[in-house]
C-alpha positions, 0 to 999 in steps of 0.5 A: 593435427600432427599424425605418425610419419615414416620418417625416422627420428632420432628416438625412433632410429633402429639400432645396430642390433635391429632394435629401437635406439631410444629404448636401448638407451633408456635401459642403459640409462636405468642400468647406469642409475642401478650401478650408481646407487639409484640416484644420479645427476644428468652430468654424471649420466652423460659422462658415463654414457657418452650421450649428449645432455639434451638426449639424456634429458629428453630420455629421463623426462619421459622415464619421469612421466612413466613413472620409472624415474623421479626427479628429486628435489635437489634436481638429481634422478632416482629410480621410480616406484614403477620399477618395483612391480616389474622387478618383484614380478620378474624375480618370481618368474626367475624363481619359478624357472629355477625350482626344477633345478633346485629339486635336483639339488635337493635330490642329489644332496638331501639338503634344502636348496636355495636361489637369492639375488642381489637387490640393491645392497641387500640379498633377496630369496626368490625360490626354495625347495626344502629338503625331506629330512625331519630337521631342515632348513627354511627360509621365506621366499621374499625374505631380505638379508644383508650380504655380508653373513650369508654364503650367497652374498659372498658368492654374489660379491665375489664378483664385483670389484673391492671398492664397490664391496667396501662402499656397499658395506659402508652403507649397510654396516656389518652387524652380528647375527651370530658370534662367527659373522664377519664383521670387519670389511677386511675380513669380508674381502679376504672371504670373497678372495677365498670364494674367487679361489675355491669356486664356492662360498661357506656361511659357517654359522654366520648367519644362523648357529648350527647351520652351514651353507654353501653357495655358488654364483649362477654364471652369465645370469641376466641379473646377478643370481646364486644357488645354494644348499643349506643344512645342519652344520653336523650333516654339511661337514667338510667332507660332505662339502667336497661332494656337494660343491661340484653338484651345486656347480654343475647345476648352476651352469645348467640353470645358466645355460637355461635362462640364456635360452629363455632370453633368446626365445 
């Protein structure tokens, strides 16, 4: 019976960073699949990664056996269901790390603070700390919304190339949540240009009438993340925006630094 040996196979070679090369390659393939919308062919993965087809086939066969990838009837490969549990657990943990920073946002702005991630084509809220005002906004943690009608969606997609944003909007459609929702790709891309120029995003009655949200992305987050405040339009005025945005940006930088230190520990 074969036993483990000390010889180094291709799949167990150490990487330049001191890790295991096969693991690095497998995770790289998973991320490339996610970037491609969750479903790809082997030849596409080979072209994108630069790895030979036999290597990719071996890695994908292992990922299929583990349930992290599944093979479709058309022979293409799709992200598998076991990734959902990992993603949900990671999102909850990320939300837990963010809560002290969201609590500070509430203390300094007086409004409800949120954290959201871009998960596929949707925005998912992973943490919230409510305002202490009697009239306050509430978004259920775990709620999923389309990005085109939210401040966090704009903040997150501002860092995505326009052609990829157009493709996403084509997949999701742009239904109107209110009469102020942006419902054309051109209008949304113009709004993203404003986000890049100003450094923050605004949802001005676009998701819900009477509610304004201000959002910024969390720089260098391990997964695309944004934080926001939301409140009645009568409180989140233009004058209030000038005071709130610098607080949002500062706390986003501090949260980014905290997440980076968690990754290194």
